[in-house]
KOLLODREN-193086 format. One line per 5 residues: number of its first residue (from 1); for each residue x, y, z of C-alpha. Coordinates in pm, 1 decimal. Layout:
% KOLLODREN-193086
NUM> X,Y,Z ~ ...
This chain:
% KOLLODREN-193086
1> 4404.4,911.8,5188.3 ~ 4074.1,795.7,5339.3 ~ 4216.5,449.7,5406.5 ~ 4528.0,598.3,5568.7 ~ 4315.0,817.3,5795.7
6> 4090.7,524.8,5884.6 ~ 4393.8,311.6,5980.7 ~ 4530.9,596.5,6194.7 ~ 4195.3,641.8,6371.6 ~ 4174.0,266.9,6435.6
11> 4529.2,264.4,6572.5 ~ 4467.7,560.8,6803.3 ~ 4116.3,460.7,6904.3 ~ 3982.5,814.6,6845.5 ~ 3790.6,989.6,6570.0
16> 4004.1,1251.4,6396.4 ~ 3742.9,1377.1,6148.7 ~ 3367.9,1433.8,6174.1 ~ 3215.3,1325.7,5844.6 ~ 2878.5,1405.7,5686.9
21> 2755.7,1365.4,5331.8 ~ 2846.3,1731.2,5263.5 ~ 3162.1,1804.7,5457.9 ~ 3455.7,1668.2,5655.9 ~ 3591.5,1862.9,5956.8
26> 3860.1,1785.8,6210.4 ~ 3743.8,1690.6,6558.2 ~ 3900.3,1841.0,6870.5 ~ 4125.2,1533.0,6894.7 ~ 4225.1,1579.0,6530.9
31> 4310.3,1945.8,6579.9 ~ 4515.9,1869.0,6891.1 ~ 4705.0,1590.9,6712.4 ~ 4788.2,1822.6,6424.2 ~ 4910.0,2099.7,6658.2
36> 5134.9,1857.7,6844.3 ~ 5271.1,1692.2,6528.4 ~ 5332.0,2006.9,6324.6 ~ 5648.7,2111.5,6517.6 ~ 5781.2,1755.7,6500.1
41> 5730.4,1739.0,6123.7 ~ 5888.2,2083.0,6084.3 ~ 6188.2,1962.5,6284.5 ~ 6215.7,1651.8,6066.9 ~ 6203.1,1862.9,5751.6
46> 6466.9,2096.1,5895.0 ~ 6695.3,1804.1,5982.9 ~ 6662.2,1654.6,5633.7 ~ 6733.2,1990.3,5472.1 ~ 7036.1,2044.4,5695.0
51> 7171.2,1698.1,5603.7 ~ 7133.3,1785.0,5235.8 ~ 7313.2,2115.5,5283.1 ~ 7003.9,2319.0,5191.0 ~ 6968.9,2675.2,5328.9
56> 6712.4,2703.2,5608.1 ~ 6380.0,2860.0,5508.3 ~ 6154.3,2949.9,5798.8 ~ 5789.6,2865.1,5754.9 ~ 5487.6,2757.8,5956.2
61> 5378.8,2930.6,6276.4 ~ 5595.9,3078.5,6550.9 ~ 5414.6,3145.5,6879.5 ~ 5593.7,3385.5,7113.5 ~ 5486.8,3469.1,7469.2
66> 5598.7,3762.1,7683.7 ~ 5464.2,4017.6,7928.5 ~ 5258.7,4311.6,7804.8 ~ 5527.0,4559.9,7916.6 ~ 5810.7,4368.8,7751.0
71> 5610.5,4336.5,7430.4 ~ 5559.4,4713.5,7424.0 ~ 5923.2,4789.7,7498.4 ~ 6100.7,4537.3,7276.1 ~ 5936.1,4220.7,7150.3
76> 5648.4,4355.0,6939.3 ~ 5867.3,4568.8,6713.6 ~ 6125.6,4292.0,6685.1 ~ 5855.6,4037.2,6592.9 ~ 5728.4,4269.8,6318.8
81> 6078.1,4308.9,6171.6 ~ 6136.0,3934.4,6200.4 ~ 5814.0,3869.0,6005.3 ~ 5931.3,4104.1,5729.8 ~ 6260.6,3916.0,5709.9
86> 6086.3,3576.9,5688.1 ~ 5771.8,3618.2,5474.5 ~ 5694.1,3245.9,5481.7 ~ 5656.0,3251.0,5860.9 ~ 5335.1,3330.2,6048.7
91> 5393.5,3484.3,6393.7 ~ 5155.1,3491.4,6689.0 ~ 5257.3,3715.2,6980.8 ~ 5077.3,3623.7,7303.5 ~ 5104.5,3885.7,7578.9
96> 5008.2,3837.4,7943.1 ~ 5137.0,3947.9,8281.0 ~ 5102.2,3592.4,8410.5 ~ 5328.6,3294.5,8353.0 ~ 5164.6,3094.1,8075.0
101> 5178.1,2715.7,8035.6 ~ 5400.0,2677.0,7730.2 ~ 5289.2,2323.7,7644.5 ~ 4916.3,2373.1,7694.0 ~ 4911.0,2698.3,7495.2
106> 5139.9,2574.3,7218.3 ~ 5411.0,2836.3,7276.6 ~ 5738.7,2790.2,7088.4 ~ 5941.8,3037.9,7295.0 ~ 5871.2,3274.6,7582.6
111> 6077.5,3581.5,7668.3 ~ 6071.3,3614.9,8046.2 ~ 6232.4,3867.8,8275.9 ~ 6302.8,3801.9,8641.2 ~ 6381.6,3477.8,8817.6
116> 6285.1,3136.9,8678.7 ~ 6105.1,2912.1,8925.7 ~ 6030.7,2602.9,8711.4 ~ 6348.7,2394.1,8688.2 ~ 6197.7,2166.8,8419.1
121> 6203.1,2445.6,8159.5 ~ 6491.7,2490.5,7918.1 ~ 6613.8,2847.0,7929.4 ~ 6880.4,3052.5,7754.5 ~ 7000.3,3362.9,7937.4
126> 6979.2,3668.6,7713.2 ~ 7090.6,3940.4,7949.4 ~ 7058.2,4101.6,8290.9 ~ 6892.2,4412.7,8425.3 ~ 6919.2,4628.6,8735.2
131> 6637.4,4695.2,8978.4 ~ 6576.9,5053.8,9084.6 ~ 6392.8,5192.7,9386.0 ~ 6173.3,5474.4,9256.5 ~ 5907.9,5720.7,9367.8
136> 5734.1,6024.1,9221.1 ~ 5884.0,6367.1,9301.6 ~ 5545.6,6478.1,9439.5 ~ 5546.9,6190.1,9686.2 ~ 5903.0,6266.2,9796.0
141> 5821.1,6633.6,9855.3 ~ 5537.8,6521.8,10081.1 ~ 5702.0,6227.4,10260.8 ~ 6072.8,6305.2,10239.4 ~ 6350.4,6135.0,10045.5
146> 6508.4,5826.7,10209.8 ~ 6886.6,5845.6,10232.9 ~ 6953.8,5491.4,10362.1 ~ 6790.9,5151.6,10291.2 ~ 6657.1,5117.1,10647.3
151> 6447.5,5431.9,10600.3 ~ 6240.1,5256.5,10330.8 ~ 6063.8,5056.8,10602.9 ~ 5894.1,5377.2,10711.5 ~ 5742.1,5445.9,10370.3
156> 5428.1,5291.8,10216.7 ~ 5506.0,5047.2,9938.3 ~ 5347.2,4911.5,9621.7 ~ 5423.0,4539.4,9583.0 ~ 5450.2,4355.7,9251.2
161> 5302.3,4013.7,9319.4 ~ 5486.4,3858.6,9023.9 ~ 5809.4,3874.2,9225.5 ~ 5905.9,3584.4,9456.9 ~ 5955.1,3817.1,9758.8
166> 5812.7,4161.8,9676.5 ~ 5841.6,4297.1,10031.9 ~ 6193.3,4189.8,10130.0 ~ 6493.2,4360.0,9970.0 ~ 6867.0,4319.7,10026.2
171> 7081.3,4621.0,9939.2 ~ 7454.9,4615.7,9877.4 ~ 7714.8,4890.3,9845.5 ~ 8092.3,4904.2,9822.2 ~ 8271.3,4875.9,10157.2
176> 7940.6,4830.1,10340.6 ~ 7761.9,4531.3,10479.8 ~ 7447.6,4415.4,10297.9 ~ 7127.4,4556.7,10444.9 ~ 6801.5,4360.9,10429.1
181> 6484.9,4567.8,10460.8 ~ 6131.4,4442.5,10516.8 ~ 5877.9,4690.3,10379.7 ~ 5500.2,4711.5,10411.9 ~ 5267.4,4712.8,10110.6
186> 4993.2,4968.4,10090.6 ~ 4894.7,4843.7,9747.6 ~ 4954.8,4521.7,9554.1 ~ 4942.7,4471.2,9176.8 ~ 5030.2,4198.1,8925.6
191> 5136.0,4412.8,8627.9 ~ 5458.8,4615.8,8590.5 ~ 5275.9,4866.6,8371.3 ~ 5004.0,4921.3,8629.7 ~ 5270.1,4943.0,8901.7
196> 5454.1,5217.6,8714.3 ~ 5129.5,5413.8,8670.7 ~ 5053.7,5384.2,9042.0 ~ 5394.9,5502.9,9155.3 ~ 5391.9,5789.4,8902.7
201> 5062.4,5900.1,9062.0 ~ 5257.3,5973.0,9380.5 ~ 5110.5,5709.6,9610.6 ~ 5413.6,5521.3,9742.3 ~ 5761.2,5376.5,9679.8
206> 5839.8,5065.1,9475.9 ~ 6107.1,4868.6,9287.8 ~ 6094.0,4825.5,8910.7 ~ 6336.8,4702.9,8648.5 ~ 6552.1,4967.6,8485.4
211> 6399.6,4909.9,8141.0 ~ 6055.3,5004.4,8268.8 ~ 6159.1,5316.8,8460.3 ~ 6463.3,5452.0,8276.8 ~ 6253.6,5678.3,8052.4
216> 6023.4,5806.9,8334.1 ~ 6334.8,5884.8,8540.6 ~ 6485.1,6071.1,8243.0 ~ 6162.1,6269.7,8198.7 ~ 6144.5,6349.3,8570.0
221> 5810.1,6179.9,8641.1 ~ 5995.5,5933.1,8863.2 ~ 6306.2,5971.0,9076.0 ~ 6557.1,5696.5,9146.3 ~ 6630.7,5651.3,9516.7
226> 6951.6,5532.1,9682.6 ~ 7160.2,5515.5,9361.8 ~ 7468.6,5427.5,9566.3 ~ 7307.0,5098.8,9669.9 ~ 7228.8,4804.4,9441.0
231> 6967.9,4530.3,9448.4 ~ 7013.6,4176.3,9306.1 ~ 7010.5,4187.7,8927.0 ~ 6739.1,4005.9,8736.6 ~ 6776.1,3807.6,8418.3
236> 6605.1,3799.6,8080.6 ~ 6565.4,3446.5,7941.8 ~ 6436.4,3272.8,7633.4 ~ 6235.6,2980.2,7765.6 ~ 6149.1,2677.6,7552.9
241> 5880.7,2420.5,7634.1 ~ 6008.4,2089.1,7772.6 ~ 5998.7,1765.8,7577.8 ~ 6107.8,1870.9,7229.2 ~ 6385.0,2052.2,7050.0
246> 6327.7,2422.1,6979.3 ~ 6215.8,2491.4,6624.4 ~ 6442.7,2665.3,6377.3 ~ 6211.1,2967.6,6385.3 ~ 6227.5,2990.6,6765.7
251> 6606.7,2967.5,6764.8 ~ 6634.1,3228.4,6489.6 ~ 6404.6,3466.9,6676.9 ~ 6609.0,3431.0,6995.1 ~ 6925.9,3511.4,6801.5
256> 6753.2,3817.0,6650.4 ~ 6651.4,3926.3,7001.2 ~ 7006.5,3881.5,7126.6 ~ 7146.4,4087.2,6836.5 ~ 6889.9,4364.0,6892.0
261> 6976.8,4381.5,7262.2 ~ 7348.1,4402.0,7178.4 ~ 7283.3,4693.7,6942.1 ~ 7066.7,4869.8,7202.4 ~ 7333.7,4820.6,7468.6
266> 7600.6,4963.1,7240.2 ~ 7379.1,5264.2,7164.9 ~ 7320.2,5330.4,7535.5 ~ 7694.4,5304.4,7596.9 ~ 7762.1,5552.4,7319.8
271> 7510.8,5799.7,7460.9 ~ 7663.2,5764.0,7807.3 ~ 8008.6,5833.3,7667.2
């Protein structure tokens, strides 16, 4: 083993292990090499097992990234159930309201909602969601309830900086021409959760995805505005890092997510009926 490691270090021109008379520890280069090679070796093992007709057994580490809000709503509970189903798999859920670098942070799959900007990423569309204009009832009692898209320009706005154009909105309705409205931000924020808290406090108007505001609207802490008009729908995607095939664990998790969303959609349809 020592000779094999020495030949590898000589071939790479880097030291992979720091050695003393009492211990041997991986260097930073050694740790990085292992992290990059582990998915490749797992893929090789999976391919060999598939060729032999062996059932797939998920093992190793699955790193999932998503926003804090989406983790709270869906991904965290699903990841816990997925871990129970696959006891040989270690799962790391990384949450952030920023777009993380999948390669640099070693992410196997990211669940992202909205509009994808990086064309180099490999993405699988998992579903779509509506965008709702909302405000707190207390704000509407004070400022009045807009009855047409153009009236939104006269209201203060809270902008979500994660969106590509958080202050320009195009509304559509049946038998009407599209209406584009330019609004003015009183406040700006980079977290959907913080945005929801701000608008529930009665400060201004905003747009949020239906998954974030459906429950507050049901409870009455928020009110949906202009329900006869629609905004462009957003998409939920599973995003894989470029440069390598998705691992079996990542693919299986995405399929579990898709199945969970289908069940949730069927349940919502049943309640509506």
